Chimera marker file (.cmm) of the C-alpha trace (Angstrom):
<marker_set name="trace">
<marker id="1" x="68.160" y="71.568" z="131.489" r="1" g="1" b="0" radius="0.5"/>
<marker id="2" x="68.710" y="73.522" z="128.398" r="1" g="1" b="0" radius="0.5"/>
<marker id="3" x="68.074" y="71.776" z="125.430" r="1" g="1" b="0" radius="0.5"/>
<marker id="4" x="70.769" y="70.426" z="123.447" r="1" g="1" b="0" radius="0.5"/>
<marker id="5" x="71.373" y="72.856" z="120.267" r="1" g="1" b="0" radius="0.5"/>
<marker id="6" x="74.914" y="72.571" z="118.967" r="1" g="1" b="0" radius="0.5"/>
<marker id="7" x="75.766" y="70.586" z="115.686" r="1" g="1" b="0" radius="0.5"/>
<marker id="8" x="77.997" y="67.808" z="117.111" r="1" g="1" b="0" radius="0.5"/>
<marker id="9" x="80.403" y="68.770" z="113.951" r="1" g="1" b="0" radius="0.5"/>
<marker id="10" x="80.623" y="72.514" z="114.781" r="1" g="1" b="0" radius="0.5"/>
<marker id="11" x="84.330" y="72.166" z="115.846" r="1" g="1" b="0" radius="0.5"/>
<marker id="12" x="85.270" y="70.167" z="112.943" r="1" g="1" b="0" radius="0.5"/>
<marker id="13" x="83.269" y="71.939" z="110.134" r="1" g="1" b="0" radius="0.5"/>
<marker id="14" x="83.499" y="75.919" z="111.333" r="1" g="1" b="0" radius="0.5"/>
<marker id="15" x="79.790" y="75.767" z="111.327" r="1" g="1" b="0" radius="0.5"/>
<marker id="16" x="78.562" y="78.514" z="113.802" r="1" g="1" b="0" radius="0.5"/>
<marker id="17" x="76.636" y="76.934" z="116.685" r="1" g="1" b="0" radius="0.5"/>
<marker id="18" x="72.582" y="77.715" z="116.598" r="1" g="1" b="0" radius="0.5"/>
<marker id="19" x="71.332" y="78.482" z="119.664" r="1" g="1" b="0" radius="0.5"/>
<marker id="20" x="67.441" y="77.808" z="120.586" r="1" g="1" b="0" radius="0.5"/>
<marker id="21" x="66.694" y="81.618" z="119.554" r="1" g="1" b="0" radius="0.5"/>
<marker id="22" x="67.772" y="80.820" z="116.117" r="1" g="1" b="0" radius="0.5"/>
<marker id="23" x="65.867" y="77.635" z="115.988" r="1" g="1" b="0" radius="0.5"/>
<marker id="24" x="62.641" y="79.083" z="117.109" r="1" g="1" b="0" radius="0.5"/>
<marker id="25" x="63.002" y="82.401" z="114.832" r="1" g="1" b="0" radius="0.5"/>
<marker id="26" x="63.507" y="79.613" z="112.045" r="1" g="1" b="0" radius="0.5"/>
<marker id="27" x="60.592" y="77.678" z="113.071" r="1" g="1" b="0" radius="0.5"/>
<marker id="28" x="58.524" y="80.687" z="113.058" r="1" g="1" b="0" radius="0.5"/>
<marker id="29" x="57.167" y="80.678" z="109.330" r="1" g="1" b="0" radius="0.5"/>
<marker id="30" x="55.532" y="77.422" z="108.146" r="1" g="1" b="0" radius="0.5"/>
<marker id="31" x="57.517" y="77.445" z="104.748" r="1" g="1" b="0" radius="0.5"/>
<marker id="32" x="60.870" y="77.415" z="106.690" r="1" g="1" b="0" radius="0.5"/>
<marker id="33" x="59.334" y="74.718" z="108.775" r="1" g="1" b="0" radius="0.5"/>
<marker id="34" x="58.559" y="72.638" z="105.393" r="1" g="1" b="0" radius="0.5"/>
<marker id="35" x="61.835" y="73.834" z="103.988" r="1" g="1" b="0" radius="0.5"/>
<marker id="36" x="63.809" y="72.276" z="107.063" r="1" g="1" b="0" radius="0.5"/>
<marker id="37" x="61.292" y="69.110" z="107.393" r="1" g="1" b="0" radius="0.5"/>
<marker id="38" x="61.938" y="68.375" z="103.662" r="1" g="1" b="0" radius="0.5"/>
<marker id="39" x="65.574" y="68.852" z="103.762" r="1" g="1" b="0" radius="0.5"/>
<marker id="40" x="65.928" y="66.423" z="106.829" r="1" g="1" b="0" radius="0.5"/>
<marker id="41" x="64.580" y="63.471" z="104.645" r="1" g="1" b="0" radius="0.5"/>
<marker id="42" x="67.635" y="63.833" z="101.697" r="1" g="1" b="0" radius="0.5"/>
<marker id="43" x="70.709" y="63.065" z="101.927" r="1" g="1" b="0" radius="0.5"/>
<marker id="44" x="72.397" y="65.905" z="99.899" r="1" g="1" b="0" radius="0.5"/>
<marker id="45" x="71.716" y="69.083" z="98.065" r="1" g="1" b="0" radius="0.5"/>
<marker id="46" x="68.594" y="69.401" z="96.728" r="1" g="1" b="0" radius="0.5"/>
<marker id="47" x="67.507" y="71.871" z="93.682" r="1" g="1" b="0" radius="0.5"/>
<marker id="48" x="65.301" y="74.622" z="95.003" r="1" g="1" b="0" radius="0.5"/>
<marker id="49" x="63.094" y="74.445" z="92.293" r="1" g="1" b="0" radius="0.5"/>
<marker id="50" x="62.326" y="70.905" z="94.207" r="1" g="1" b="0" radius="0.5"/>
<marker id="51" x="61.668" y="72.596" z="97.125" r="1" g="1" b="0" radius="0.5"/>
<marker id="52" x="59.346" y="75.128" z="95.778" r="1" g="1" b="0" radius="0.5"/>
<marker id="53" x="57.523" y="72.230" z="93.897" r="1" g="1" b="0" radius="0.5"/>
<marker id="54" x="56.844" y="70.309" z="97.214" r="1" g="1" b="0" radius="0.5"/>
<marker id="55" x="55.855" y="73.362" z="99.330" r="1" g="1" b="0" radius="0.5"/>
<marker id="56" x="52.935" y="74.355" z="96.693" r="1" g="1" b="0" radius="0.5"/>
<marker id="57" x="52.076" y="70.741" z="96.967" r="1" g="1" b="0" radius="0.5"/>
<marker id="58" x="51.785" y="71.153" z="100.343" r="1" g="1" b="0" radius="0.5"/>
<marker id="59" x="50.053" y="74.338" z="100.387" r="1" g="1" b="0" radius="0.5"/>
<marker id="60" x="47.384" y="72.523" z="98.345" r="1" g="1" b="0" radius="0.5"/>
<marker id="61" x="47.942" y="75.277" z="95.140" r="1" g="1" b="0" radius="0.5"/>
<marker id="62" x="50.534" y="73.487" z="92.830" r="1" g="1" b="0" radius="0.5"/>
<marker id="63" x="50.144" y="75.935" z="89.890" r="1" g="1" b="0" radius="0.5"/>
<marker id="64" x="53.024" y="77.382" z="88.014" r="1" g="1" b="0" radius="0.5"/>
<marker id="65" x="51.852" y="80.853" z="89.398" r="1" g="1" b="0" radius="0.5"/>
<marker id="66" x="52.172" y="79.654" z="92.889" r="1" g="1" b="0" radius="0.5"/>
<marker id="67" x="55.579" y="77.764" z="92.440" r="1" g="1" b="0" radius="0.5"/>
<marker id="68" x="56.935" y="80.862" z="90.793" r="1" g="1" b="0" radius="0.5"/>
<marker id="69" x="55.665" y="82.596" z="93.824" r="1" g="1" b="0" radius="0.5"/>
<marker id="70" x="57.129" y="80.376" z="96.453" r="1" g="1" b="0" radius="0.5"/>
<marker id="71" x="60.336" y="80.141" z="94.423" r="1" g="1" b="0" radius="0.5"/>
<marker id="72" x="60.588" y="84.274" z="94.678" r="1" g="1" b="0" radius="0.5"/>
<marker id="73" x="60.008" y="83.962" z="98.565" r="1" g="1" b="0" radius="0.5"/>
<marker id="74" x="61.990" y="81.576" z="98.908" r="1" g="1" b="0" radius="0.5"/>
<marker id="75" x="65.253" y="83.097" z="97.356" r="1" g="1" b="0" radius="0.5"/>
<marker id="76" x="64.248" y="86.851" z="99.003" r="1" g="1" b="0" radius="0.5"/>
<marker id="77" x="62.935" y="85.550" z="102.570" r="1" g="1" b="0" radius="0.5"/>
<marker id="78" x="63.308" y="82.209" z="104.107" r="1" g="1" b="0" radius="0.5"/>
<marker id="79" x="66.572" y="80.891" z="102.801" r="1" g="1" b="0" radius="0.5"/>
<marker id="80" x="68.551" y="84.005" z="103.366" r="1" g="1" b="0" radius="0.5"/>
<marker id="81" x="66.876" y="83.560" z="106.747" r="1" g="1" b="0" radius="0.5"/>
<marker id="82" x="68.182" y="80.274" z="107.155" r="1" g="1" b="0" radius="0.5"/>
<marker id="83" x="71.392" y="80.132" z="105.597" r="1" g="1" b="0" radius="0.5"/>
<marker id="84" x="72.363" y="83.433" z="107.696" r="1" g="1" b="0" radius="0.5"/>
<marker id="85" x="71.321" y="80.877" z="111.288" r="1" g="1" b="0" radius="0.5"/>
<marker id="86" x="73.327" y="78.462" z="109.990" r="1" g="1" b="0" radius="0.5"/>
<marker id="87" x="70.739" y="75.949" z="108.857" r="1" g="1" b="0" radius="0.5"/>
<marker id="88" x="71.293" y="75.208" z="105.475" r="1" g="1" b="0" radius="0.5"/>
<marker id="89" x="73.623" y="76.385" z="102.851" r="1" g="1" b="0" radius="0.5"/>
<marker id="90" x="71.828" y="78.173" z="99.306" r="1" g="1" b="0" radius="0.5"/>
<marker id="91" x="74.129" y="77.899" z="96.173" r="1" g="1" b="0" radius="0.5"/>
<marker id="92" x="72.597" y="80.798" z="93.911" r="1" g="1" b="0" radius="0.5"/>
<marker id="93" x="74.761" y="79.432" z="91.493" r="1" g="1" b="0" radius="0.5"/>
<marker id="94" x="73.746" y="76.051" z="91.252" r="1" g="1" b="0" radius="0.5"/>
<marker id="95" x="70.365" y="76.660" z="93.050" r="1" g="1" b="0" radius="0.5"/>
<marker id="96" x="71.002" y="73.810" z="95.636" r="1" g="1" b="0" radius="0.5"/>
<marker id="97" x="69.744" y="73.786" z="98.891" r="1" g="1" b="0" radius="0.5"/>
<marker id="98" x="71.224" y="71.616" z="102.015" r="1" g="1" b="0" radius="0.5"/>
<marker id="99" x="70.608" y="71.249" z="105.321" r="1" g="1" b="0" radius="0.5"/>
<marker id="100" x="74.112" y="71.807" z="107.060" r="1" g="1" b="0" radius="0.5"/>
<marker id="101" x="73.152" y="71.066" z="110.736" r="1" g="1" b="0" radius="0.5"/>
<marker id="102" x="72.719" y="67.246" z="112.247" r="1" g="1" b="0" radius="0.5"/>
<marker id="103" x="68.895" y="66.253" z="111.783" r="1" g="1" b="0" radius="0.5"/>
<marker id="104" x="68.813" y="65.639" z="115.364" r="1" g="1" b="0" radius="0.5"/>
<marker id="105" x="69.279" y="69.166" z="116.085" r="1" g="1" b="0" radius="0.5"/>
<marker id="106" x="66.528" y="70.458" z="114.417" r="1" g="1" b="0" radius="0.5"/>
<marker id="107" x="64.309" y="67.125" z="114.582" r="1" g="1" b="0" radius="0.5"/>
<marker id="108" x="63.041" y="68.108" z="118.049" r="1" g="1" b="0" radius="0.5"/>
<marker id="109" x="61.846" y="71.552" z="117.238" r="1" g="1" b="0" radius="0.5"/>
<marker id="110" x="60.220" y="69.871" z="113.800" r="1" g="1" b="0" radius="0.5"/>
<marker id="111" x="58.120" y="67.484" z="116.364" r="1" g="1" b="0" radius="0.5"/>
<marker id="112" x="56.894" y="70.837" z="117.905" r="1" g="1" b="0" radius="0.5"/>
<marker id="113" x="55.146" y="72.110" z="114.206" r="1" g="1" b="0" radius="0.5"/>
<marker id="114" x="52.465" y="70.459" z="112.491" r="1" g="1" b="0" radius="0.5"/>
<marker id="115" x="54.980" y="69.440" z="109.758" r="1" g="1" b="0" radius="0.5"/>
<marker id="116" x="56.494" y="66.392" z="111.456" r="1" g="1" b="0" radius="0.5"/>
<marker id="117" x="56.008" y="64.270" z="108.760" r="1" g="1" b="0" radius="0.5"/>
<marker id="118" x="57.021" y="66.968" z="106.348" r="1" g="1" b="0" radius="0.5"/>
<link id1="1" id2="2" r="1" g="1" b="0" radius="0.2"/>
<link id1="2" id2="3" r="1" g="1" b="0" radius="0.2"/>
<link id1="3" id2="4" r="1" g="1" b="0" radius="0.2"/>
<link id1="4" id2="5" r="1" g="1" b="0" radius="0.2"/>
<link id1="5" id2="6" r="1" g="1" b="0" radius="0.2"/>
<link id1="6" id2="7" r="1" g="1" b="0" radius="0.2"/>
<link id1="7" id2="8" r="1" g="1" b="0" radius="0.2"/>
<link id1="8" id2="9" r="1" g="1" b="0" radius="0.2"/>
<link id1="9" id2="10" r="1" g="1" b="0" radius="0.2"/>
<link id1="10" id2="11" r="1" g="1" b="0" radius="0.2"/>
<link id1="11" id2="12" r="1" g="1" b="0" radius="0.2"/>
<link id1="12" id2="13" r="1" g="1" b="0" radius="0.2"/>
<link id1="13" id2="14" r="1" g="1" b="0" radius="0.2"/>
<link id1="14" id2="15" r="1" g="1" b="0" radius="0.2"/>
<link id1="15" id2="16" r="1" g="1" b="0" radius="0.2"/>
<link id1="16" id2="17" r="1" g="1" b="0" radius="0.2"/>
<link id1="17" id2="18" r="1" g="1" b="0" radius="0.2"/>
<link id1="18" id2="19" r="1" g="1" b="0" radius="0.2"/>
<link id1="19" id2="20" r="1" g="1" b="0" radius="0.2"/>
<link id1="20" id2="21" r="1" g="1" b="0" radius="0.2"/>
<link id1="21" id2="22" r="1" g="1" b="0" radius="0.2"/>
<link id1="22" id2="23" r="1" g="1" b="0" radius="0.2"/>
<link id1="23" id2="24" r="1" g="1" b="0" radius="0.2"/>
<link id1="24" id2="25" r="1" g="1" b="0" radius="0.2"/>
<link id1="25" id2="26" r="1" g="1" b="0" radius="0.2"/>
<link id1="26" id2="27" r="1" g="1" b="0" radius="0.2"/>
<link id1="27" id2="28" r="1" g="1" b="0" radius="0.2"/>
<link id1="28" id2="29" r="1" g="1" b="0" radius="0.2"/>
<link id1="29" id2="30" r="1" g="1" b="0" radius="0.2"/>
<link id1="30" id2="31" r="1" g="1" b="0" radius="0.2"/>
<link id1="31" id2="32" r="1" g="1" b="0" radius="0.2"/>
<link id1="32" id2="33" r="1" g="1" b="0" radius="0.2"/>
<link id1="33" id2="34" r="1" g="1" b="0" radius="0.2"/>
<link id1="34" id2="35" r="1" g="1" b="0" radius="0.2"/>
<link id1="35" id2="36" r="1" g="1" b="0" radius="0.2"/>
<link id1="36" id2="37" r="1" g="1" b="0" radius="0.2"/>
<link id1="37" id2="38" r="1" g="1" b="0" radius="0.2"/>
<link id1="38" id2="39" r="1" g="1" b="0" radius="0.2"/>
<link id1="39" id2="40" r="1" g="1" b="0" radius="0.2"/>
<link id1="40" id2="41" r="1" g="1" b="0" radius="0.2"/>
<link id1="41" id2="42" r="1" g="1" b="0" radius="0.2"/>
<link id1="42" id2="43" r="1" g="1" b="0" radius="0.2"/>
<link id1="43" id2="44" r="1" g="1" b="0" radius="0.2"/>
<link id1="44" id2="45" r="1" g="1" b="0" radius="0.2"/>
<link id1="45" id2="46" r="1" g="1" b="0" radius="0.2"/>
<link id1="46" id2="47" r="1" g="1" b="0" radius="0.2"/>
<link id1="47" id2="48" r="1" g="1" b="0" radius="0.2"/>
<link id1="48" id2="49" r="1" g="1" b="0" radius="0.2"/>
<link id1="49" id2="50" r="1" g="1" b="0" radius="0.2"/>
<link id1="50" id2="51" r="1" g="1" b="0" radius="0.2"/>
<link id1="51" id2="52" r="1" g="1" b="0" radius="0.2"/>
<link id1="52" id2="53" r="1" g="1" b="0" radius="0.2"/>
<link id1="53" id2="54" r="1" g="1" b="0" radius="0.2"/>
<link id1="54" id2="55" r="1" g="1" b="0" radius="0.2"/>
<link id1="55" id2="56" r="1" g="1" b="0" radius="0.2"/>
<link id1="56" id2="57" r="1" g="1" b="0" radius="0.2"/>
<link id1="57" id2="58" r="1" g="1" b="0" radius="0.2"/>
<link id1="58" id2="59" r="1" g="1" b="0" radius="0.2"/>
<link id1="59" id2="60" r="1" g="1" b="0" radius="0.2"/>
<link id1="60" id2="61" r="1" g="1" b="0" radius="0.2"/>
<link id1="61" id2="62" r="1" g="1" b="0" radius="0.2"/>
<link id1="62" id2="63" r="1" g="1" b="0" radius="0.2"/>
<link id1="63" id2="64" r="1" g="1" b="0" radius="0.2"/>
<link id1="64" id2="65" r="1" g="1" b="0" radius="0.2"/>
<link id1="65" id2="66" r="1" g="1" b="0" radius="0.2"/>
<link id1="66" id2="67" r="1" g="1" b="0" radius="0.2"/>
<link id1="67" id2="68" r="1" g="1" b="0" radius="0.2"/>
<link id1="68" id2="69" r="1" g="1" b="0" radius="0.2"/>
<link id1="69" id2="70" r="1" g="1" b="0" radius="0.2"/>
<link id1="70" id2="71" r="1" g="1" b="0" radius="0.2"/>
<link id1="71" id2="72" r="1" g="1" b="0" radius="0.2"/>
<link id1="72" id2="73" r="1" g="1" b="0" radius="0.2"/>
<link id1="73" id2="74" r="1" g="1" b="0" radius="0.2"/>
<link id1="74" id2="75" r="1" g="1" b="0" radius="0.2"/>
<link id1="75" id2="76" r="1" g="1" b="0" radius="0.2"/>
<link id1="76" id2="77" r="1" g="1" b="0" radius="0.2"/>
<link id1="77" id2="78" r="1" g="1" b="0" radius="0.2"/>
<link id1="78" id2="79" r="1" g="1" b="0" radius="0.2"/>
<link id1="79" id2="80" r="1" g="1" b="0" radius="0.2"/>
<link id1="80" id2="81" r="1" g="1" b="0" radius="0.2"/>
<link id1="81" id2="82" r="1" g="1" b="0" radius="0.2"/>
<link id1="82" id2="83" r="1" g="1" b="0" radius="0.2"/>
<link id1="83" id2="84" r="1" g="1" b="0" radius="0.2"/>
<link id1="84" id2="85" r="1" g="1" b="0" radius="0.2"/>
<link id1="85" id2="86" r="1" g="1" b="0" radius="0.2"/>
<link id1="86" id2="87" r="1" g="1" b="0" radius="0.2"/>
<link id1="87" id2="88" r="1" g="1" b="0" radius="0.2"/>
<link id1="88" id2="89" r="1" g="1" b="0" radius="0.2"/>
<link id1="89" id2="90" r="1" g="1" b="0" radius="0.2"/>
<link id1="90" id2="91" r="1" g="1" b="0" radius="0.2"/>
<link id1="91" id2="92" r="1" g="1" b="0" radius="0.2"/>
<link id1="92" id2="93" r="1" g="1" b="0" radius="0.2"/>
<link id1="93" id2="94" r="1" g="1" b="0" radius="0.2"/>
<link id1="94" id2="95" r="1" g="1" b="0" radius="0.2"/>
<link id1="95" id2="96" r="1" g="1" b="0" radius="0.2"/>
<link id1="96" id2="97" r="1" g="1" b="0" radius="0.2"/>
<link id1="97" id2="98" r="1" g="1" b="0" radius="0.2"/>
<link id1="98" id2="99" r="1" g="1" b="0" radius="0.2"/>
<link id1="99" id2="100" r="1" g="1" b="0" radius="0.2"/>
<link id1="100" id2="101" r="1" g="1" b="0" radius="0.2"/>
<link id1="101" id2="102" r="1" g="1" b="0" radius="0.2"/>
<link id1="102" id2="103" r="1" g="1" b="0" radius="0.2"/>
<link id1="103" id2="104" r="1" g="1" b="0" radius="0.2"/>
<link id1="104" id2="105" r="1" g="1" b="0" radius="0.2"/>
<link id1="105" id2="106" r="1" g="1" b="0" radius="0.2"/>
<link id1="106" id2="107" r="1" g="1" b="0" radius="0.2"/>
<link id1="107" id2="108" r="1" g="1" b="0" radius="0.2"/>
<link id1="108" id2="109" r="1" g="1" b="0" radius="0.2"/>
<link id1="109" id2="110" r="1" g="1" b="0" radius="0.2"/>
<link id1="110" id2="111" r="1" g="1" b="0" radius="0.2"/>
<link id1="111" id2="112" r="1" g="1" b="0" radius="0.2"/>
<link id1="112" id2="113" r="1" g="1" b="0" radius="0.2"/>
<link id1="113" id2="114" r="1" g="1" b="0" radius="0.2"/>
<link id1="114" id2="115" r="1" g="1" b="0" radius="0.2"/>
<link id1="115" id2="116" r="1" g="1" b="0" radius="0.2"/>
<link id1="116" id2="117" r="1" g="1" b="0" radius="0.2"/>
<link id1="117" id2="118" r="1" g="1" b="0" radius="0.2"/>
</marker_set>
């Protein structure tokens, strides 16, 4: 049986269908796992700085230098990947990031990681 990865709102919102391959690729990096896990807990868009701070805390290095490196990594690597996959939106002008798929789509993949509790 093929896992259900289609967002039930695909036809209504115009969000592209997300394949299992896209989801596995998204979950292949720990920071993307943490990003998705954190966003599943949020009801609306959050500032990318809050996300970087959360990741710095989870990685055990909550220094300003570490925060800046994580923020740069999110901007140039992880958020573009997640945006291209259709999992999040990131508005560079407002610096807000938001999960755009139904939580039920990513939850089974999140459970497979060590970040299930985000």
